KOLMI-439705 format. One record per residue (C-alpha): x, y, z negated; residue in one letter; residue number from 0. Coordinates in nm, 3 decimals. Last residue first. Example, Ala and Ser with C-alpha at 12.3 -4.5 7.8 and 13.67 -1.06 7.14 Angstrom:
2
         x         y         z   resn   resi
     1.367    -0.106    -0.714      S      1
     1.230    -0.450    -0.780      A      0
END
This chain:
489
         x         y         z   resn   resi
    -0.190    -2.661    -1.433      L    488
    -0.165    -2.415    -1.146      Q    487
    -0.072    -2.454    -0.779      K    486
    -0.075    -2.140    -0.566      R    485
     0.296    -2.179    -0.482      L    484
     0.238    -2.523    -0.327      R    483
    -0.062    -2.399    -0.124      A    482
     0.133    -2.124     0.052      V    481
     0.117    -1.768    -0.079      P    480
    -0.176    -1.531    -0.005      I    479
    -0.058    -1.182     0.093      N    478
    -0.375    -1.126     0.304      L    477
    -0.164    -1.083     0.619      Q    476
     0.021    -1.403     0.526      E    475
    -0.309    -1.593     0.502      R    474
    -0.421    -1.447     0.836      Y    473
    -0.106    -1.579     1.007      K    472
    -0.132    -1.921     0.838      A    471
    -0.496    -1.949     0.945      V    470
    -0.394    -1.858     1.300      T    469
    -0.133    -2.134     1.298      R    468
    -0.397    -2.380     1.174      R    467
    -0.622    -2.303     1.468      A    466
    -0.956    -2.121     1.462      I    465
    -1.290    -2.184     1.626      N    464
    -1.527    -2.053     1.360      Y    463
    -1.846    -2.258     1.317      G    462
    -1.847    -2.311     0.940      K    461
    -1.697    -2.660     0.994      D    460
    -1.413    -2.493     1.187      N    459
    -1.350    -2.264     0.889      L    458
    -1.333    -2.562     0.654      I    457
    -1.102    -2.748     0.897      K    456
    -0.866    -2.448     0.918      A    455
    -0.853    -2.430     0.537      L    454
    -0.767    -2.802     0.524      R    453
    -0.488    -2.749     0.782      D    452
    -0.355    -2.451     0.585      D    451
    -0.323    -2.639     0.256      P    450
    -0.599    -2.618    -0.007      L    449
    -0.477    -2.593    -0.365      P    448
    -0.487    -2.906    -0.585      K    447
    -0.462    -2.797    -0.950      R    446
    -0.593    -2.455    -0.849      K    445
    -0.919    -2.612    -0.728      D    444
    -1.033    -2.370    -0.459      E    443
    -1.285    -2.087    -0.516      N    442
    -1.047    -1.794    -0.465      D    441
    -0.877    -1.962    -0.167      V    440
    -1.207    -2.030     0.009      C    439
    -1.330    -1.677    -0.064      E    438
    -1.011    -1.529     0.087      Q    437
    -1.060    -1.738     0.404      L    436
    -1.422    -1.620     0.429      I    435
    -1.302    -1.258     0.403      N    434
    -1.029    -1.322     0.661      K    433
    -1.287    -1.465     0.904      V    432
    -1.499    -1.151     0.870      E    431
    -1.189    -0.938     0.933      R    430
    -1.121    -1.141     1.249      S    429
    -1.441    -0.993     1.388      S    428
    -1.698    -1.217     1.555      V    427
    -1.777    -1.289     1.921      E    426
    -2.067    -1.532     1.965      E    425
    -2.013    -1.839     2.182      G    424
    -2.237    -2.062     1.967      S    423
    -1.934    -2.251     1.834      D    422
    -1.787    -1.921     1.723      T    421
    -1.548    -1.694     1.913      S    420
    -1.286    -1.473     1.753      L    419
    -1.229    -1.104     1.814      S    418
    -0.941    -0.891     1.690      E    417
    -0.984    -0.613     1.438      S    416
    -1.004    -0.237     1.409      F    415
    -1.204    -0.116     1.108      F    414
    -0.899    -0.145     0.880      S    413
    -0.713     0.124     1.079      K    412
    -0.963     0.382     0.962      L    411
    -0.848     0.330     0.603      L    410
    -1.143     0.295     0.371      F    409
    -1.312     0.482     0.086      T    408
    -1.606     0.304    -0.073      G    407
    -1.973     0.205    -0.040      F    406
    -2.131     0.548     0.012      P    405
    -1.850     0.626     0.260      T    404
    -1.526     0.824     0.234      Q    403
    -1.312     0.793     0.546      I    402
    -0.933     0.766     0.544      Y    401
    -0.661     0.854     0.797      K    400
    -0.309     0.704     0.776      S    399
    -0.306     0.599     1.145      N    398
    -0.648     0.599     1.307      A    397
    -0.595     0.936     1.475      V    396
    -0.247     0.847     1.601      R    395
    -0.374     0.512     1.736      S    394
    -0.660     0.689     1.915      I    393
    -0.405     0.918     2.082      T    392
    -0.189     0.619     2.184      S    391
    -0.495     0.457     2.343      I    390
    -0.543     0.760     2.568      D    389
    -0.867     0.955     2.553      L    388
    -1.201     0.926     2.730      N    387
    -1.403     0.925     2.406      V    386
    -1.575     0.590     2.472      M    385
    -1.284     0.440     2.668      E    384
    -1.037     0.516     2.389      A    383
    -1.278     0.364     2.135      I    382
    -1.282     0.026     2.309      D    381
    -0.907     0.041     2.387      K    380
    -0.818     0.076     2.022      L    379
    -0.975    -0.261     1.942      I    378
    -1.309    -0.354     1.791      M    377
    -1.462    -0.688     1.693      P    376
    -1.797    -0.611     1.528      K    375
    -1.835    -0.556     1.156      L    374
    -2.176    -0.678     1.038      L    373
    -2.019    -0.945     0.815      K    372
    -1.846    -0.658     0.633      E    371
    -2.180    -0.548     0.485      D    370
    -2.158    -0.173     0.423      G    369
    -2.529    -0.128     0.498      D    368
    -2.558     0.165     0.741      L    367
    -2.185     0.185     0.820      F    366
    -2.189    -0.181     0.930      Y    365
    -2.493    -0.137     1.153      Q    364
    -2.335     0.162     1.330      Y    363
    -1.998    -0.002     1.407      Q    362
    -1.964     0.133     1.762      Y    361
    -2.154     0.453     1.683      N    360
    -1.940     0.505     1.371      I    359
    -1.618     0.447     1.567      I    358
    -1.731     0.692     1.837      A    357
    -1.813     0.956     1.575      S    356
    -1.467     0.904     1.423      M    355
    -1.300     0.964     1.759      T    354
    -1.506     1.270     1.846      N    353
    -1.458     1.422     1.498      M    352
    -1.082     1.366     1.496      L    351
    -1.041     1.502     1.849      T    350
    -1.241     1.815     1.765      E    349
    -1.045     1.876     1.447      Q    348
    -0.715     1.834     1.630      R    347
    -0.829     2.066     1.908      Q    346
    -0.906     2.334     1.649      K    345
    -0.566     2.283     1.479      I    344
    -0.387     2.293     1.817      A    343
    -0.571     2.612     1.914      D    342
    -0.465     2.776     1.586      I    341
    -0.104     2.661     1.641      F    340
    -0.096     2.786     1.999      W    339
    -0.241     3.124     1.894      K    338
     0.023     3.160     1.619      A    337
     0.304     3.068     1.860      S    336
     0.177     3.320     2.114      D    335
     0.168     3.592     1.850      L    334
     0.519     3.505     1.725      K    333
     0.661     3.510     2.078      Q    332
     0.486     3.838     2.159      K    331
     0.632     4.002     1.845      V    330
     0.983     3.882     1.928      F    329
     0.963     3.985     2.295      Q    328
     0.827     4.328     2.204      V    327
     1.108     4.376     1.948      A    326
     1.370     4.267     2.200      E    325
     1.228     4.507     2.457      K    324
     1.231     4.790     2.202      T    323
     1.595     4.715     2.109      S    322
     1.701     4.723     2.475      K    321
     1.543     5.060     2.556      D    320
     1.195     5.107     2.703      K    319
     1.085     5.437     2.550      T    318
     0.737     5.551     2.658      K    317
     0.546     5.327     2.420      G    316
     0.236     5.151     2.547      K    315
     0.387     4.801     2.512      S    314
     0.529     4.880     2.167      Y    313
     0.197     5.005     2.032      T    312
     0.009     4.715     2.189      K    311
     0.248     4.467     2.027      L    310
     0.226     4.639     1.687      M    309
    -0.152     4.637     1.700      E    308
    -0.150     4.264     1.759      Q    307
     0.105     4.219     1.480      Y    306
    -0.114     4.422     1.242      S    305
    -0.416     4.210     1.332      R    304
    -0.240     3.889     1.232      S    303
    -0.377     3.593     1.426      V    302
    -0.632     3.390     1.236      K    301
    -0.661     3.071     1.038      L    300
    -0.953     2.918     0.850      D    299
    -0.860     2.566     0.740      P    298
    -1.079     2.267     0.832      V    297
    -0.924     1.955     0.673      N    296
    -0.955     2.083     0.316      R    295
    -1.331     2.088     0.370      A    294
    -1.315     1.716     0.455      N    293
    -1.462     1.661     0.797      L    292
    -1.827     1.572     0.829      S    291
    -2.034     1.273     0.937      L    290
    -2.405     1.235     0.869      E    289
    -2.558     0.889     0.911      L    288
    -2.935     0.897     0.918      N    287
    -3.094     0.604     0.734      G    286
    -3.241     0.811     0.454      D    285
    -2.940     1.048     0.445      N    284
    -2.637     0.818     0.452      N    283
    -2.332     1.034     0.400      N    282
    -1.991     0.997     0.565      L    281
    -1.696     1.212     0.457      I    280
    -1.385     1.224     0.674      F    279
    -1.017     1.295     0.601      D    278
    -1.032     1.128     0.260      P    277
    -0.775     1.233    -0.005      V    276
    -0.644     0.918    -0.171      I    275
    -0.517     0.977    -0.523      H    274
    -0.156     0.936    -0.629      Q    273
    -0.087     0.858    -0.993      V    272
     0.252     0.988    -1.101      L    271
     0.484     0.744    -1.275      R    270
     0.606     0.840    -1.620      H    269
     0.421     0.565    -1.808      S    268
     0.510     0.314    -1.537      D    267
     0.881     0.385    -1.588      S    266
     0.876     0.248    -1.942      M    265
     0.745    -0.107    -1.895      S    264
     0.883    -0.098    -1.542      N    263
     1.239    -0.146    -1.670      G    262
     1.154    -0.490    -1.807      P    261
     1.081    -0.635    -1.460      K    260
     1.013    -1.009    -1.502      P    259
     0.813    -0.940    -1.822      N    258
     0.745    -1.259    -2.017      L    257
     0.394    -1.397    -2.081      K    256
     0.433    -1.642    -1.791      L    255
     0.723    -1.811    -1.969      I    254
     0.523    -1.881    -2.286      H    253
     0.236    -2.024    -2.079      G    252
     0.486    -2.251    -1.903      I    251
     0.534    -2.440    -2.228      V    250
     0.159    -2.465    -2.295      A    249
     0.094    -2.589    -1.940      K    248
     0.374    -2.845    -1.978      L    247
     0.205    -2.983    -2.288      E    246
    -0.135    -2.994    -2.122      E    245
    -0.007    -3.166    -1.808      D    244
     0.194    -3.433    -1.991      N    243
     0.557    -3.396    -2.095      L    242
     0.855    -3.631    -2.082      N    241
     1.108    -3.349    -2.027      Y    240
     1.246    -3.455    -1.687      A    239
     0.926    -3.633    -1.577      K    238
     0.703    -3.339    -1.659      E    237
     0.948    -3.102    -1.488      L    236
     0.957    -3.316    -1.174      K    235
     0.576    -3.327    -1.160      S    234
     0.558    -2.952    -1.202      Y    233
     0.748    -2.870    -0.883      H    232
     0.624    -2.512    -0.900      K    231
     0.888    -2.369    -0.663      K    230
     1.007    -2.124    -0.931      S    229
     1.005    -2.401    -1.195      F    228
     1.201    -2.647    -0.980      E    227
     1.466    -2.385    -0.905      N    226
     1.494    -2.275    -1.268      M    225
     1.556    -2.631    -1.386      H    224
     1.853    -2.611    -1.624      N    223
     1.839    -2.270    -1.798      K    222
     1.475    -2.183    -1.727      I    221
     1.356    -2.533    -1.820      I    220
     1.580    -2.554    -2.126      K    219
     1.454    -2.215    -2.252      I    218
     1.093    -2.328    -2.198      A    217
     1.165    -2.641    -2.402      T    216
     1.292    -2.425    -2.687      K    215
     0.982    -2.205    -2.654      V    214
     0.758    -2.512    -2.686      E    213
     0.956    -2.640    -2.985      D    212
     0.923    -2.312    -3.176      N    211
     1.213    -2.271    -3.417      D    210
     1.193    -1.887    -3.398      N    209
     1.255    -1.873    -3.018      E    208
     1.110    -1.524    -2.963      I    207
     1.438    -1.341    -2.894      R    206
     1.584    -1.638    -2.704      Q    205
     1.284    -1.631    -2.467      L    204
     1.340    -1.266    -2.373      Q    203
     1.711    -1.310    -2.299      I    202
     1.640    -1.630    -2.106      L    201
     1.379    -1.461    -1.886      L    200
     1.621    -1.183    -1.786      C    199
     1.908    -1.430    -1.728      E    198
     1.694    -1.629    -1.484      Q    197
     1.564    -1.317    -1.313      L    196
     1.913    -1.189    -1.232      D    195
     2.185    -0.964    -1.374      R    194
     2.009    -0.885    -1.700      A    193
     2.067    -0.538    -1.846      G    192
     1.718    -0.509    -1.994      V    191
     1.553    -0.837    -2.088      G    190
     1.377    -0.707    -2.398      A    189
     1.284    -0.340    -2.375      P    188
     1.469    -0.254    -2.592      E    187
     1.837    -0.312    -2.655      F    186
     1.999    -0.652    -2.720      T    185
     2.110    -0.671    -2.353      Q    184
     2.314    -0.356    -2.414      I    183
     2.533    -0.548    -2.661      L    182
     2.587    -0.830    -2.412      E    181
     2.687    -0.567    -2.155      L    180
     2.951    -0.428    -2.392      V    179
     3.108    -0.775    -2.424      E    178
     3.094    -0.834    -2.047      E    177
     3.265    -0.499    -1.983      I    176
     3.550    -0.610    -2.213      E    175
     3.580    -0.940    -2.026      K    174
     3.572    -0.759    -1.690      E    173
     3.877    -0.556    -1.795      T    172
     3.927    -0.185    -1.864      T    171
     4.116     0.122    -1.742      R    170
     3.922     0.445    -1.792      V    169
     4.005     0.727    -1.550      N    168
     3.641     0.837    -1.578      K    167
     3.534     0.846    -1.212      S    166
     3.793     0.628    -1.035      F    165
     3.876     0.380    -1.312      M    164
     3.524     0.359    -1.444      L    163
     3.387     0.294    -1.097      D    162
     3.647     0.022    -1.038      D    161
     3.546    -0.156    -1.360      S    160
     3.178    -0.132    -1.263      V    159
     3.269    -0.289    -0.927      S    158
     3.455    -0.568    -1.113      H    157
     3.139    -0.629    -1.315      L    156
     2.929    -0.678    -1.003      E    155
     2.641    -0.439    -0.958      R    154
     2.282    -0.562    -0.986      R    153
     2.229    -0.463    -1.347      L    152
     1.854    -0.512    -1.384      Y    151
     1.598    -0.297    -1.567      G    150
     1.353    -0.264    -1.277      D    149
     1.452     0.103    -1.235      D    148
     1.815     0.009    -1.171      D    147
     2.095    -0.031    -1.426      I    146
     2.418     0.134    -1.303      S    145
     2.384     0.438    -1.531      G    144
     2.343     0.204    -1.828      I    143
     2.663     0.022    -1.730      I    142
     2.859     0.347    -1.698      Q    141
     2.726     0.469    -2.032      K    140
     2.827     0.139    -2.194      A    139
     3.181     0.160    -2.050      I    138
     3.216     0.519    -2.172      E    137
     3.102     0.409    -2.518      T    136
     3.346     0.117    -2.503      K    135
     3.635     0.358    -2.444      V    134
     3.532     0.606    -2.715      D    133
     3.483     0.341    -2.979      G    132
     3.150     0.185    -3.057      L    131
     2.924     0.204    -3.361      S    130
     2.579     0.138    -3.216      A    129
     2.294     0.374    -3.304      L    128
     2.396     0.618    -3.029      G    127
     2.351     0.340    -2.773      L    126
     1.982     0.331    -2.859      Q    125
     1.953     0.694    -2.747      A    124
     2.145     0.612    -2.427      I    123
     1.894     0.333    -2.354      L    122
     1.601     0.571    -2.397      N    121
     1.771     0.827    -2.174      E    120
     1.816     0.561    -1.903      Q    119
     1.442     0.480    -1.899      F    118
     1.339     0.846    -1.905      S    117
     1.233     1.017    -2.223      K    116
     0.894     1.178    -2.258      G    115
     0.706     1.497    -2.208      A    114
     0.337     1.576    -2.202      S    113
     0.248     1.944    -2.204      I    112
    -0.033     2.028    -2.442      P    111
    -0.296     2.279    -2.327      I    110
    -0.330     2.540    -2.598      V    109
    -0.667     2.647    -2.729      T    108
    -0.717     2.963    -2.932      H    107
    -1.056     2.999    -3.094      E    106
    -1.158     3.351    -3.181      D    105
    -1.275     3.398    -3.541      D    104
    -0.969     3.605    -3.642      A    103
    -1.051     3.860    -3.377      S    102
    -0.893     3.927    -3.041      S    101
    -0.840     4.265    -2.876      N    100
    -0.482     4.310    -2.990      N     99
    -0.290     4.595    -2.836      S     98
     0.075     4.675    -2.773      S     97
     0.213     5.000    -2.629      T     96
     0.218     5.198    -2.954      K     95
     0.360     4.904    -3.152      Y     94
     0.664     4.890    -2.919      Y     93
     0.786     5.238    -3.008      P     92
     0.826     5.485    -2.720      I     91
     1.192     5.588    -2.695      D     90
     1.257     5.348    -2.403      E     89
     1.028     5.552    -2.182      D     88
     0.878     5.318    -1.925      Q     87
     0.873     5.401    -1.554      I     86
     0.627     5.180    -1.365      Y     85
     0.327     5.405    -1.430      E     84
     0.532     5.704    -1.314      S     83
     0.526     5.561    -0.962      V     82
     0.155     5.633    -0.931      D     81
     0.016     5.431    -0.643      I     80
    -0.304     5.562    -0.480      E     79
    -0.119     5.852    -0.321      D     78
     0.133     5.611    -0.170      N     77
    -0.149     5.417    -0.008      M     76
    -0.293     5.733     0.146      K     75
     0.050     5.831     0.273      E     74
     0.089     5.488     0.434      A     73
    -0.255     5.513     0.597      E     72
    -0.168     5.863     0.725      S     71
     0.159     5.728     0.868      Q     70
    -0.017     5.443     1.045      V     69
    -0.270     5.686     1.191      E     68
     0.007     5.920     1.303      E     67
     0.188     5.633     1.474      T     66
    -0.129     5.528     1.654      N     65
    -0.181     5.886     1.766      E     64
     0.175     5.893     1.907      Q     63
     0.098     5.572     2.096      P     62
    -0.156     5.771     2.302      D     61
    -0.435     5.557     2.439      D     60
    -0.565     5.489     2.090      A     59
    -0.633     5.131     1.990      F     58
    -0.954     4.972     1.870      V     57
    -0.945     4.611     1.745      L     56
    -1.307     4.524     1.670      E     55
    -1.359     4.405     2.026      D     54
    -1.088     4.145     1.968      E     53
    -1.318     3.962     1.731      N     52
    -1.168     3.864     1.399      E     51
    -1.065     3.512     1.300      E     50
    -1.162     3.402     0.952      K     49
    -0.884     3.387     0.699      G     48
    -0.527     3.266     0.653      E     47
    -0.261     3.445     0.854      E     46
    -0.029     3.362     1.142      L     45
     0.178     3.653     1.278      A     44
     0.429     3.604     0.994      P     43
     0.541     3.273     1.153      N     42
     0.786     3.059     0.955      M     41
     0.604     3.091     0.623      E     40
     0.266     3.046     0.792      M     39
     0.390     2.730     0.965      E     38
     0.515     2.586     0.636      E     37
     0.184     2.664     0.468      K     36
    -0.002     2.492     0.753      I     35
     0.210     2.176     0.716      R     34
     0.155     2.177     0.338      Q     33
    -0.220     2.195     0.387      E     32
    -0.208     1.918     0.649      L     31
    -0.026     1.676     0.417      E     30
    -0.326     1.556     0.212      A     29
    -0.549     1.583     0.518      T     28
    -0.347     1.328     0.717      P     27
    -0.085     1.431     0.978      V     26
    -0.080     1.205     1.286      Q     25
    -0.299     1.437     1.492      L     24
    -0.074     1.731     1.403      L     23
     0.225     1.566     1.570      K     22
     0.032     1.499     1.891      M     21
    -0.097     1.859     1.891      L     20
     0.256     2.001     1.856      Q     19
     0.379     1.785     2.144      I     18
     0.088     1.906     2.357      Q     17
     0.167     2.270     2.275      Q     16
     0.537     2.223     2.352      P     15
     0.438     2.091     2.697      S     14
     0.464     1.722     2.773      L     13
     0.642     1.627     3.094      K     12
     0.514     1.402     3.368      Q     11
     0.756     1.402     3.656      L     10
     0.716     1.467     4.029      M      9
     1.043     1.468     4.223      K      8
     1.179     1.694     4.494      Q      7
     1.539     1.626     4.593      Y      6
     1.836     1.852     4.656      L      5
     2.164     1.685     4.752      G      4
     2.513     1.593     4.643      Q      3
     2.689     1.278     4.754      K      2
     2.950     1.066     4.583      L      1
     3.094     0.769     4.773      M      0
END
């Protein structure tokens, strides 16, 4: 049975200002400038510069006087601009309007602009050297367009045939596409156009074969025992090809010199280098830690004075028609939005400084020396309680924010870690355990890498109570493969 009724209910609802602040907290310094520019483009009442005091804004009681002042300012501006300067007589010869204030001894420097061909453009240029018919040229262009940035053709040949039929109205067969693909696989860089890693390595090895027995053996290994090679089952390879450790090491050395991603050899040269812009800067001044926000993180914003004057002029006007009310509402909305945005930026800076100051106080000894063994276990809740903020707010601050210190630039998130207990009952950071785990792997015998249970025993002998499953978890977080894949000859 349906029933209608009125009920009172208390709900927590975020205001638009709070939502805006939460979004700004997540924005790092590198993106904050762009976010402010976007806001200034959308809101003409928001301007860049230092905020003015309201006492400096003097308005006349009579709106007519305000209008006269605006008109006098406009007339004054018009007097300063001579329109005749912008009108050019076409009959005046060019040599009379040109001037040359430089001498023959002046040095003229030109900044060169680097330009280069893309990966696909380089392949198309090589295609021009091959004598192909119109149909095969279209097939080759379609194949080159289907090659990804790594240099692989990961589309099936029948899909390439369908693409040619629909886009170019070219009817072809998979055999004909295969022939054109074999031609493209002779292009530079070596290995381009391969359909998988095995084919890519074979193409490169066959180019450098040159009656070398080791390379011939490498070709056989890739062609017939790719699975054993990728899983580093070296004992099976030695038995299959009657090789000892040194001989197999020399054979594998030829394979390891190959490029598994031939397309990257060209794309890397055109790739932009991204630099980390720190949100905080920490200086150690004779033992005193001084924290500051990046200058790019503290923009000067103000509310437009002309919009404030406009609002007061409209509000004091005698006419209250519909268009005037709409204008007042529009101006007031833009002013309020500008004030909210400025307040949100200020609150963002204050929240960032309070949170980072709490992190520095919590990890004071670490920030003094930079020794990771001095890092204490710290979770989001610890900092949230210190600054009296919600855990989600601390998470937004720590996400994608960096701090520049005398010993490097670090992600704030990296300072948060779980706690582990030692034999003496002392709480240590999981980051310290990860560093010891990394040292153990770096110093192990690569012929017999340490499995997870051996690594757990080493850490237990050092006084860290840690299980094998935890070692496996930390190893994966450090991007360290399992012992079998770390094996070397």
